[in-house]
MDAnalysis code that builds the backbone (N, CA, C; Angstrom):
import MDAnalysis as mda
import numpy as np

u = mda.Universe.empty(414, n_residues=138, atom_resindex=np.repeat(np.arange(138), 3), trajectory=True)
u.add_TopologyAttr("name", ["N", "CA", "C"] * 138)
u.add_TopologyAttr("resid", np.arange(1, 139))
u.add_TopologyAttr("resname", ["MET", "ASP", "TRP", "LEU", "PRO", "TYR", "ALA", "ILE", "ALA", "SER", "ALA", "VAL", "PHE", "ALA", "ALA", "ALA", "THR", "ALA", "THR", "LEU", "CYS", "LYS", "LEU", "GLY", "VAL", "THR", "SER", "VAL", "PRO", "SER", "ASN", "LEU", "ALA", "THR", "ALA", "ILE", "ARG", "THR", "THR", "VAL", "ILE", "LEU", "LEU", "PHE", "ALA", "TRP", "MET", "VAL", "VAL", "LEU", "VAL", "HIS", "GLY", "GLU", "TYR", "ARG", "ALA", "LEU", "ALA", "ARG", "LEU", "GLU", "SER", "ARG", "ALA", "THR", "PHE", "PHE", "LEU", "VAL", "LEU", "SER", "GLY", "LEU", "THR", "THR", "GLY", "PHE", "SER", "TRP", "LEU", "THR", "TYR", "PHE", "ARG", "ALA", "LEU", "GLN", "LEU", "ALA", "PRO", "VAL", "THR", "ARG", "VAL", "ALA", "PRO", "ILE", "ASP", "LYS", "LEU", "SER", "LEU", "PRO", "LEU", "ALA", "MET", "VAL", "LEU", "ALA", "MET", "LEU", "LEU", "LEU", "ARG", "GLU", "PRO", "LEU", "SER", "PRO", "TYR", "SER", "ALA", "ILE", "GLY", "VAL", "VAL", "LEU", "MET", "THR", "ALA", "GLY", "ALA", "ILE", "LEU", "THR", "LEU", "GLN"])
u.atoms.positions = np.array([
    [67.810, 109.655, 82.993],
    [68.716, 108.532, 82.812],
    [69.888, 108.674, 83.786],
    [70.419, 107.578, 84.214],
    [71.516, 107.545, 85.167],
    [72.807, 108.053, 84.525],
    [73.651, 108.679, 85.325],
    [74.888, 109.275, 84.841],
    [76.009, 108.265, 84.629],
    [75.988, 107.154, 85.340],
    [77.105, 106.222, 85.324],
    [77.416, 105.635, 83.937],
    [76.424, 105.179, 83.179],
    [76.759, 104.658, 81.840],
    [77.455, 105.708, 80.965],
    [77.048, 106.959, 81.103],
    [77.700, 108.025, 80.332],
    [79.145, 108.221, 80.785],
    [79.374, 108.175, 82.083],
    [80.732, 108.341, 82.609],
    [81.628, 107.190, 82.157],
    [81.108, 105.964, 82.165],
    [81.891, 104.812, 81.719],
    [82.195, 104.930, 80.222],
    [81.191, 105.298, 79.442],
    [81.407, 105.487, 78.004],
    [82.449, 106.576, 77.757],
    [82.394, 107.641, 78.528],
    [83.379, 108.711, 78.394],
    [84.782, 108.193, 78.633],
    [84.956, 107.369, 79.658],
    [86.269, 106.804, 79.965],
    [86.763, 105.906, 78.832],
    [85.866, 105.106, 78.277],
    [86.241, 104.214, 77.172],
    [86.666, 105.029, 75.959],
    [85.873, 106.047, 75.609],
    [86.215, 106.890, 74.462],
    [87.511, 107.658, 74.707],
    [87.710, 108.147, 75.923],
    [88.949, 108.869, 76.244],
    [90.154, 107.954, 76.125],
    [90.010, 106.705, 76.543],
    [91.113, 105.748, 76.422],
    [91.458, 105.504, 74.958],
    [90.445, 105.343, 74.138],
    [90.677, 105.143, 72.707],
    [91.293, 106.389, 72.084],
    [90.897, 107.546, 72.571],
    [91.392, 108.808, 72.032],
    [92.910, 108.901, 72.127],
    [93.459, 108.503, 73.255],
    [94.917, 108.608, 73.438],
    [95.669, 107.834, 72.363],
    [95.252, 106.601, 72.122],
    [95.933, 105.771, 71.126],
    [95.717, 106.315, 69.725],
    [94.492, 106.706, 69.414],
    [94.209, 107.242, 68.088],
    [94.949, 108.551, 67.838],
    [95.039, 109.392, 68.865],
    [95.793, 110.648, 68.733],
    [97.255, 110.366, 68.446],
    [97.829, 109.425, 69.163],
    [99.239, 109.088, 68.957],
    [99.475, 108.641, 67.522],
    [98.576, 107.819, 66.999],
    [98.695, 107.382, 65.608],
    [98.548, 108.559, 64.646],
    [97.709, 109.523, 65.016],
    [97.456, 110.659, 64.138],
    [98.559, 111.697, 64.120],
    [99.322, 111.819, 65.202],
    [100.337, 112.882, 65.252],
    [101.726, 112.404, 64.839],
    [101.821, 111.170, 64.370],
    [103.149, 110.660, 64.026],
    [103.766, 111.403, 62.842],
    [102.952, 111.869, 61.921],
    [103.511, 112.544, 60.742],
    [102.829, 113.884, 60.457],
    [102.147, 114.430, 61.454],
    [101.420, 115.687, 61.287],
    [101.838, 116.628, 62.417],
    [102.046, 117.911, 62.135],
    [102.333, 118.842, 63.226],
    [101.211, 118.811, 64.268],
    [101.580, 118.873, 65.537],
    [100.595, 118.694, 66.607],
    [99.486, 119.742, 66.572],
    [99.806, 120.980, 66.217],
    [98.758, 122.013, 66.158],
    [97.776, 121.755, 65.024],
    [98.277, 121.299, 63.882],
    [97.394, 120.948, 62.768],
    [96.519, 119.758, 63.144],
    [97.099, 118.775, 63.813],
    [96.320, 117.613, 64.256],
    [95.200, 118.046, 65.198],
    [95.517, 118.971, 66.097],
    [94.494, 119.484, 67.021],
    [93.391, 120.202, 66.256],
    [93.755, 120.992, 65.260],
    [92.755, 121.717, 64.472],
    [91.841, 120.757, 63.717],
    [92.415, 119.704, 63.152],
    [91.600, 118.710, 62.437],
    [90.636, 118.036, 63.411],
    [91.154, 117.608, 64.546],
    [90.305, 116.955, 65.548],
    [89.199, 117.900, 66.009],
    [89.541, 119.153, 66.239],
    [88.559, 120.124, 66.716],
    [87.469, 120.365, 65.679],
    [87.838, 120.393, 64.420],
    [86.848, 120.570, 63.354],
    [85.863, 119.409, 63.331],
    [86.386, 118.195, 63.471],
    [85.509, 117.013, 63.504],
    [84.563, 117.104, 64.694],
    [85.094, 117.474, 65.849],
    [84.267, 117.583, 67.052],
    [83.213, 118.673, 66.880],
    [83.604, 119.794, 66.314],
    [82.666, 120.901, 66.088],
    [81.497, 120.453, 65.200],
    [81.812, 119.827, 64.090],
    [80.762, 119.358, 63.181],
    [79.882, 118.300, 63.850],
    [80.491, 117.371, 64.537],
    [79.749, 116.309, 65.217],
    [78.837, 116.891, 66.295],
    [79.361, 117.805, 67.103],
    [78.565, 118.397, 68.189],
    [77.365, 119.164, 67.632],
    [77.568, 119.952, 66.573],
    [76.441, 120.685, 65.998],
    [75.423, 119.749, 65.354],
    [75.875, 118.642, 64.790],
    [74.943, 117.663, 64.237],
    [74.048, 117.110, 65.359],
    [74.637, 116.782, 66.486],
    [73.871, 116.259, 67.615],
    [72.882, 117.314, 68.120],
    [73.335, 118.567, 68.224],
    [72.461, 119.663, 68.673],
    [71.282, 119.820, 67.719],
    [71.549, 119.789, 66.427],
    [70.473, 119.945, 65.443],
    [69.497, 118.778, 65.486],
    [70.005, 117.564, 65.573],
    [69.146, 116.372, 65.605],
    [68.234, 116.400, 66.830],
    [68.746, 116.849, 67.961],
    [67.963, 116.885, 69.197],
    [67.154, 118.181, 69.357],
    [67.289, 119.106, 68.421],
    [66.535, 120.355, 68.493],
    [66.995, 121.295, 69.597],
    [68.177, 121.082, 70.109],
    [68.664, 121.887, 71.227],
    [69.121, 123.279, 70.815],
    [69.214, 123.548, 69.506],
    [69.598, 124.875, 69.026],
    [68.598, 125.937, 69.467],
    [67.379, 125.521, 69.796],
    [66.348, 126.473, 70.234],
    [66.741, 127.164, 71.543],
    [67.570, 126.525, 72.336],
    [67.997, 127.089, 73.621],
    [69.003, 128.232, 73.447],
    [69.525, 128.428, 72.234],
    [70.481, 129.515, 71.999],
    [69.897, 130.878, 72.381],
    [68.623, 131.079, 72.103],
    [67.983, 132.369, 72.388],
    [67.872, 132.646, 73.881],
    [67.946, 131.607, 74.693],
    [67.789, 131.770, 76.140],
    [69.116, 131.703, 76.911],
    [70.225, 131.676, 76.199],
    [71.518, 131.579, 76.883],
    [71.763, 132.796, 77.757],
    [72.156, 132.554, 78.984],
    [72.491, 133.642, 79.894],
    [73.952, 134.020, 79.700],
    [74.283, 135.285, 79.925],
    [75.646, 135.752, 79.699],
    [76.642, 135.056, 80.631],
    [76.243, 134.786, 81.869],
    [77.139, 134.104, 82.802],
    [77.481, 132.710, 82.304],
    [76.476, 131.976, 81.841],
    [76.710, 130.631, 81.306],
    [77.604, 130.708, 80.070],
    [77.334, 131.658, 79.191],
    [78.137, 131.820, 77.978],
    [79.588, 132.123, 78.341],
    [79.793, 133.001, 79.319],
    [81.139, 133.361, 79.759],
    [81.910, 132.124, 80.209],
    [81.291, 131.311, 81.056],
    [81.985, 130.130, 81.568],
    [82.160, 129.056, 80.496],
    [81.235, 128.956, 79.561],
    [81.397, 128.007, 78.460],
    [82.537, 128.436, 77.536],
    [82.674, 129.732, 77.313],
    [83.789, 130.233, 76.500],
    [85.119, 129.960, 77.212],
    [85.180, 130.241, 78.511],
    [86.402, 129.927, 79.268],
    [86.713, 128.435, 79.217],
    [85.687, 127.613, 79.347],
    [85.861, 126.161, 79.267],
    [86.396, 125.762, 77.893],
    [85.883, 126.405, 76.857],
    [86.380, 126.130, 75.505],
    [87.850, 126.492, 75.353],
    [88.239, 127.609, 75.934],
    [89.648, 128.015, 75.873],
    [90.542, 127.034, 76.622],
    [90.110, 126.621, 77.807],
    [90.929, 125.658, 78.558],
    [90.976, 124.311, 77.845],
    [89.883, 123.919, 77.206],
    [89.885, 122.688, 76.412],
    [90.878, 122.801, 75.267],
    [90.883, 123.944, 74.607],
    [91.824, 124.168, 73.508],
    [93.267, 124.062, 73.968],
    [93.583, 124.717, 75.073],
    [94.943, 124.623, 75.611],
    [95.276, 123.179, 75.999],
    [94.310, 122.486, 76.588],
    [94.516, 121.102, 76.978],
    [94.835, 120.244, 75.755],
    [94.056, 120.394, 74.708],
    [94.259, 119.579, 73.517],
    [95.574, 119.908, 72.828],
    [95.895, 121.199, 72.712],
    [97.149, 121.576, 72.059],
    [98.352, 120.986, 72.795],
    [98.327, 121.073, 74.108],
    [99.452, 120.556, 74.881],
    [99.452, 119.023, 74.908],
    [98.287, 118.431, 74.910],
    [98.173, 116.965, 74.888],
    [98.743, 116.398, 73.589],
    [98.353, 116.988, 72.474],
    [98.849, 116.502, 71.184],
    [100.361, 116.671, 71.084],
    [100.868, 117.785, 71.584],
    [102.324, 118.005, 71.549],
    [103.029, 116.979, 72.435],
    [102.490, 116.721, 73.610],
    [103.081, 115.722, 74.496],
    [103.078, 114.349, 73.833],
    [101.982, 114.001, 73.151],
    [101.914, 112.705, 72.472],
    [102.916, 112.615, 71.329],
    [103.200, 113.755, 70.723],
    [104.181, 113.752, 69.645],
    [105.592, 113.510, 70.194],
    [105.820, 113.919, 71.421],
    [107.151, 113.846, 72.012],
    [107.397, 112.611, 72.879],
    [106.326, 111.938, 73.305],
    [106.490, 110.821, 74.242],
    [105.458, 109.733, 73.967],
    [105.700, 108.516, 74.479],
    [104.740, 107.420, 74.299],
    [103.434, 107.665, 75.064],
    [102.367, 107.074, 74.572],
    [101.059, 107.170, 75.217],
    [101.148, 106.689, 76.668],
    [101.943, 105.652, 76.899],
    [102.052, 105.090, 78.247],
    [102.687, 106.054, 79.245],
    [103.332, 107.089, 78.759],
    [103.889, 108.124, 79.634],
    [102.950, 109.329, 79.717],
    [102.368, 109.695, 78.590],
    [101.540, 110.907, 78.531],
    [100.174, 110.699, 79.181],
    [99.508, 109.607, 78.851],
    [98.133, 109.391, 79.320],
    [98.003, 109.414, 80.838],
    [98.876, 108.741, 81.591],
    [98.721, 108.790, 83.047],
    [98.857, 110.211, 83.620],
    [99.768, 110.985, 83.061],
    [99.930, 112.365, 83.538],
    [98.711, 113.188, 83.147],
    [98.221, 112.982, 81.929],
    [97.006, 113.677, 81.490],
    [95.840, 113.354, 82.416],
    [95.794, 112.131, 82.894],
    [94.687, 111.727, 83.769],
    [94.805, 112.288, 85.178],
    [95.894, 112.996, 85.455],
    [95.946, 113.739, 86.722],
    [94.859, 114.810, 86.742],
    [94.240, 115.037, 85.588],
    [93.105, 115.966, 85.544],
    [91.985, 115.493, 86.469],
    [91.885, 114.197, 86.688],
    [90.835, 113.673, 87.568],
    [91.010, 114.133, 89.015],
    [92.156, 113.863, 89.664],
    [92.286, 114.392, 91.029],
    [92.308, 115.919, 91.073],
    [92.886, 116.556, 90.047],
    [92.881, 118.020, 90.015],
    [91.459, 118.566, 89.926],
    [90.622, 117.936, 89.099],
    [89.226, 118.378, 88.981],
    [88.484, 118.212, 90.301],
    [88.767, 117.119, 91.006],
    [88.100, 116.894, 92.294],
    [88.511, 117.958, 93.312],
    [89.784, 118.304, 93.341],
    [90.254, 119.339, 94.269],
    [89.677, 120.698, 93.887],
    [89.670, 121.014, 92.584],
    [89.087, 122.286, 92.147],
    [87.597, 122.359, 92.472],
    [86.879, 121.250, 92.288],
    [85.451, 121.226, 92.612],
    [85.233, 121.470, 94.100],
    [86.117, 120.919, 94.898],
    [86.013, 121.121, 96.341],
    [86.293, 122.589, 96.692],
    [87.339, 123.149, 96.122],
    [87.739, 124.511, 96.469],
    [86.846, 125.591, 95.862],
    [86.502, 125.431, 94.578],
    [85.764, 126.486, 93.879],
    [84.254, 126.312, 93.896],
    [83.804, 125.062, 93.873],
    [82.364, 124.797, 93.820],
    [81.797, 124.364, 95.162],
    [82.669, 124.227, 96.139],
    [82.279, 123.812, 97.491],
    [81.632, 122.429, 97.502],
    [82.051, 121.580, 96.551],
    [81.558, 120.211, 96.548],
    [82.289, 119.439, 97.645],
    [81.584, 118.546, 98.326],
    [82.231, 117.810, 99.424],
    [83.240, 116.791, 98.890],
    [84.285, 116.587, 99.669],
    [85.276, 115.561, 99.364],
    [85.361, 114.671, 100.598],
    [84.789, 113.487, 100.476],
    [84.754, 112.565, 101.613],
    [86.163, 112.055, 101.913],
    [86.363, 111.495, 103.079],
    [87.677, 110.909, 103.385],
    [88.089, 109.844, 102.363],
    [87.139, 109.018, 101.912],
    [87.462, 108.015, 100.907],
    [87.872, 108.665, 99.591],
    [87.165, 109.734, 99.217],
    [87.521, 110.447, 97.987],
    [88.901, 111.075, 98.104],
    [89.206, 111.625, 99.265],
    [90.527, 112.219, 99.483],
    [91.621, 111.167, 99.340],
    [91.377, 109.991, 99.898],
    [92.337, 108.891, 99.761],
    [92.473, 108.512, 98.282],
    [91.349, 108.489, 97.579],
    [91.372, 108.186, 96.146],
    [92.192, 109.196, 95.363],
    [92.054, 110.472, 95.699],
    [92.839, 111.522, 95.033],
    [94.328, 111.270, 95.246],
    [94.702, 110.951, 96.474],
    [96.113, 110.681, 96.783],
    [96.593, 109.450, 96.014],
    [95.784, 108.389, 95.991],
    [96.180, 107.166, 95.295],
    [96.264, 107.366, 93.776],
    [95.320, 108.136, 93.212],
    [95.379, 108.411, 91.772],
    [96.640, 109.187, 91.424],
    [96.966, 110.153, 92.253],
    [98.172, 110.948, 92.023],
    [99.411, 110.071, 92.141],
    [99.454, 109.250, 93.172],
    [100.593, 108.344, 93.350],
    [100.688, 107.364, 92.190],
    [99.548, 106.863, 91.729],
    [99.551, 105.932, 90.597],
    [100.107, 106.566, 89.340],
    [99.713, 107.816, 89.065],
    [100.245, 108.512, 87.887],
    [101.750, 108.690, 87.999],
    [102.202, 109.049, 89.176],
    [103.642, 109.241, 89.376],
    [104.389, 107.924, 89.247],
    [103.813, 106.849, 89.774],
    [104.458, 105.537, 89.684],
    [104.601, 105.047, 88.240],
    [103.691, 105.448, 87.356],
    [103.787, 105.016, 85.964],
    [105.011, 105.610, 85.268],
    [105.559, 106.669, 85.829],
    [106.731, 107.307, 85.220],
    [108.031, 106.608, 85.588],
    [107.989, 105.729, 86.568],
    [109.224, 105.070, 87.033],
    [109.646, 103.970, 86.100],
])
């Protein structure tokens, strides 16, 4: 199946997430809100794994993959904790654009660490995305 519909759906869900998170952290400590959200995600993810029978792949997990997945989980945790705290302290219209700087940062990291190519158009896009995020703060 093509990747684009999944990427678009991800963007739509991420957009909804910002607003829903803001509504959720108005009267709840940000760390508790993150823990509740993480529990829901954990249960949902394991339900999907069980339904698709993907739990069978656990026996074949390589240590290198596990190491990087654990690191990814830690960075996700830090991202969520700081995101929820930022949403508690500022409006979504200020936090979300800065949070989305993860897009140009991910592209630069992919270029530097994974040796993925960055075309001239992509480089211009990275600059424009960064400028757009900064402009939203004015």
